C-alpha positions in Angstrom: -23.0 2.8 -0.3 -19.9 5.0 -0.1 -16.8 3.0 -0.8 -13.3 4.8 0.2 -9.8 4.1 0.9 -7.6 5.8 3.6 -4.3 5.2 5.2 -4.2 4.7 8.9 -4.4 2.2 11.9 -7.5 0.1 11.7 -7.7 -0.1 15.5 -8.3 3.5 15.5 -11.1 3.7 13.0 -14.2 5.2 14.3 -16.7 3.0 12.6 -19.6 0.7 14.1 -17.6 -2.5 12.8 -14.0 -3.2 12.2 -13.3 -6.4 10.2 -10.5 -8.5 11.6 -8.2 -10.5 9.2 -8.5 -13.4 11.6 -6.9 -16.9 11.3 -9.2 -19.8 11.4 -8.5 -20.6 15.0 -9.8 -17.1 16.1 -7.5 -16.7 18.9 -5.6 -13.7 17.6 -2.0 -13.8 15.8 0.1 -11.3 14.1 -0.5 -8.6 11.7 -4.0 -7.0 11.9 -5.4 -9.9 13.9 -2.8 -9.2 16.6 -3.2 -5.4 16.5 -7.0 -5.8 16.9 -6.9 -8.2 20.0 -4.1 -6.0 21.7 -6.1 -2.9 21.2 -9.4 -4.3 21.9 -8.5 -6.3 25.0 -9.6 -9.4 26.5 -13.2 -9.1 25.9 -12.8 -10.0 22.2 -10.7 -13.0 22.9 -13.3 -14.3 25.3 -15.9 -13.9 22.7 -13.7 -15.6 20.1 -13.4 -18.6 22.5 -17.2 -18.7 22.6 -17.5 -18.5 19.1 -14.9 -21.3 18.5 -16.9 -23.7 20.5 -20.0 -23.1 18.1 -18.0 -23.8 14.9 -17.3 -27.1 13.0 -14.0 -28.4 14.6 -13.7 -25.0 16.2 -12.5 -23.5 13.3 -13.9 -20.6 11.0 -14.1 -21.6 7.5 -12.2 -19.4 5.1 -14.4 -17.0 3.6 -16.9 -17.0 6.3 -17.3 -14.5 9.2 -18.5 -14.1 12.8 -19.2 -11.1 15.0 -17.7 -10.3 18.5 -17.6 -7.4 20.7 -15.0 -4.6 19.9 -13.8 -4.4 23.4 -11.7 -1.1 23.9 -11.7 -0.2 20.2 -13.7 2.7 19.1 -16.0 0.2 17.1 -18.9 -1.2 18.4 -18.3 -4.6 16.8 -15.4 -6.7 15.4 -16.4 -9.1 12.6 -13.8 -11.8 12.3 -13.0 -13.3 8.8 -10.6 -16.0 7.7 -8.9 -15.1 4.4 -7.5 -17.7 2.1 -3.5 -18.1 1.8 -2.4 -17.1 -1.9 -1.5 -19.7 -4.1 -0.2 -19.5 -7.6 -1.5 -23.0 -8.6 -5.2 -22.6 -7.3 -7.5 -19.5 -7.8 -9.0 -18.8 -4.4 -10.4 -15.4 -5.5 -13.7 -16.3 -4.6 -13.1 -17.2 -1.2 -11.2 -13.7 -0.8 -14.3 -11.9 -2.2 -16.6 -13.9 0.0 -14.6 -12.6 3.0 -15.8 -9.0 2.1 -19.6 -10.0 1.2 -19.8 -12.2 4.4 -18.2 -9.6 6.7 -20.8 -7.1 5.2 -23.6 -9.4 5.5 -22.7 -10.1 9.3 -22.4 -6.2 9.8 -25.6 -5.3 8.0 -27.4 -8.1 10.3 -25.9 -6.2 13.2 -27.4 -2.9 11.9 -24.0 -1.4 11.3 -23.8 1.6 9.0 -20.1 1.9 8.6 -17.4 -0.9 8.3 -13.9 -0.6 8.1 -11.6 -3.3 6.4 -8.2 -4.0 6.2 -6.5 -5.7 3.1 -7.5 -9.2 3.9 -5.0 -12.0 3.0 -2.4 -9.3 1.7 -0.2 -9.7 4.7 1.5 -13.0 5.9 -1.0 -15.1 3.7 0.9 -13.8 0.8 -1.9 -12.4 -1.7 -0.4 -9.8 -4.0 -1.5 -6.3 -3.0 -2.9 -5.3 -6.7 -5.1 -8.4 -6.9 -5.9 -8.2 -3.2 -7.5 -4.6 -3.9 -9.3 -5.8 -7.1 -10.9 -8.8 -5.1 -11.9 -6.7 -2.1 -13.5 -4.0 -4.2 -15.4 -6.6 -6.2 -16.6 -8.4 -2.9 -17.8 -5.1 -1.5 -19.7 -3.8 -4.6 -21.4 -7.3 -4.9 -23.1 -6.8 -1.6 -26.6 -5.1 -1.5 -26.8 -3.6 2.1 -29.9 -2.6 4.1 -28.0 -0.7 6.8 -24.4 -0.3 5.8 -24.0 3.2 4.0 -20.1 3.3 4.4 -17.2 1.0 3.5 -13.8 2.1 4.3 -10.6 0.3 3.3 -8.0 1.3 6.2 -4.7 0.6 4.7 -1.3 0.6 6.7 1.1 1.9 4.1 1.0 4.0 0.7 1.6 1.1 -1.5 -1.6 -0.6 -0.2 -3.5 2.5 -0.5 -2.6 3.2 -3.9 -3.6 -0.3 -4.9 -7.0 0.1 -3.4 -7.5 3.8 -4.9 -6.6 2.0 -8.4 -9.1 -0.7 -7.8 -11.8 1.9 -6.9 -11.2 4.0 -9.7 -12.0 0.9 -12.3 
């Protein structure tokens, strides 16, 4: 499996699956989540509403993932994952790594060959970008795919790109 980091807009990624850093309620929000919902259009929100009905208490557990259509995005599917909120008092690294492995598991089950990830939890959830990159790379490398041949970390700024490039070189 080829793993790369690029600077760009994840809503423009030409891949089979775009991973959304969603909130547990799955109804859109800010950051990557809002951008994916805006660019992908109402079909994504409609499928998120349906997915919510099948989830315990209507919430996606942190570290888990669910698929929907990609609507108007170049991708075929969006896989939504709810990342953990950073805590200096509690180690939630395993949950963050799980976001990546679970998203890849769902993408692989769909038959996807290429997957684009944002830096999950590194925005409003406050995860320090250096460690977010380390956890992301570890989560992806832990997955043994049947179909996925390329994972692309699509980062919005140079600081994030540099952090992911360092994590990939280790």
